[in-house]
C-alpha positions in Angstrom: 3.0 13.5 1.5 6.1 12.7 -0.6 5.3 9.0 -0.3 1.9 9.4 -1.8 3.5 10.5 -5.0 5.5 7.3 -5.2 2.7 5.0 -3.8 2.7 2.6 -6.8 6.5 2.0 -6.5 6.2 1.6 -2.7 3.4 -1.0 -2.9 6.1 -3.7 -3.5 7.8 -2.7 -0.2 4.4 -2.7 1.6 3.7 -6.2 0.3 7.1 -7.4 1.6 6.4 -5.8 4.9 3.0 -7.6 5.1 4.6 -10.9 4.1 7.3 -10.4 6.8 4.8 -10.1 9.5 2.5 -12.8 8.2 5.5 -15.2 8.3 6.0 -14.4 12.0 2.4 -14.6 13.3 -1.2 -14.1 12.3 -2.4 -10.5 12.2 -5.6 -8.7 11.4 -6.0 -5.8 9.0 -6.4 -2.9 11.4 -3.2 -4.0 13.2 -1.3 -4.0 9.9 -2.6 -0.5 9.1 -1.1 0.7 12.4 2.1 -1.3 11.9 2.6 0.2 8.5 1.9 3.7 9.8 4.7 3.2 12.3 7.0 2.9 9.3 5.6 5.9 7.4 3.1 4.2 5.2 -0.4 5.6 5.3 -2.9 3.1 4.0 -6.6 3.1 4.2 -8.6 -0.1 4.6 -9.6 0.4 0.9 -6.0 0.1 -0.1 -4.8 -2.6 2.3 -7.7 -5.1 2.1 -7.5 -5.5 -1.7 -3.8 -6.0 -1.3 -4.3 -8.7 1.3 -7.0 -10.4 -0.9 -4.6 -10.3 -3.8 -1.8 -11.9 -1.8 -4.3 -14.6 -0.7 -5.5 -15.2 -4.3 -1.9 -15.7 -5.3 -1.3 -18.2 -2.5 1.0 -16.2 -0.3 -1.5 -15.7 2.5 -4.4 -17.6 4.1 -7.1 -16.1 6.2 -10.1 -17.0 8.3 -12.6 -15.1 10.5 -12.0 -15.5 14.2 -14.3 -14.4 17.0 -13.1 -11.6 19.2 -15.8 -10.9 21.8 -18.9 -10.0 19.9 -17.1 -9.2 16.7 -15.2 -11.2 14.1 -11.7 -10.4 12.8 -10.2 -11.7 9.6 -6.8 -13.1 10.6 -4.1 -13.5 8.0 -1.0 -15.6 8.0 1.7 -16.7 5.5 1.4 -20.0 3.6 4.4 -22.1 2.9 4.6 -20.3 -0.5 4.5 -17.0 1.4 7.2 -18.0 3.9 9.4 -19.1 0.9 8.8 -15.8 -0.9 9.6 -14.0 2.4 13.0 -15.8 2.7 13.8 -15.0 -0.9 12.8 -11.3 -0.5 15.1 -11.0 2.5 18.0 -12.1 0.4 17.1 -9.7 -2.4 16.5 -6.8 0.0 19.9 -7.4 1.7 21.6 -7.4 -1.6 19.8 -4.1 -2.6 20.7 -2.5 0.7 24.4 -3.4 0.2 24.4 -2.0 -3.2 22.7 1.2 -2.0 25.2 1.6 0.8 28.2 1.0 -1.5 26.7 3.6 -4.0 26.3 6.1 -1.2 30.0 5.7 -0.1 31.2 6.2 -3.6 29.1 9.3 -4.2 30.2 11.0 -0.9 
């Protein structure tokens, strides 16, 4: 419930999480909803899919429909721009984590 209050701020972290997985292997939306839920993010399809489409419009993701039995799934994966952004994000996140940890040690 607390996370909902800060949803706008956390969207950046969610995008990074999506990009991380898209850089590893293709995924479909429902899988990502469940993966994000494992990490405490509760997203509806109405929130996730526009985010995925936005990342695709900006060139970070590609997608295509794939047949899965009788149904189709839209599979998403990172483009070269997405993989590059993911590498940069990892560096920046590590730096932030280090700063947060140092700050926590000084305030204890």
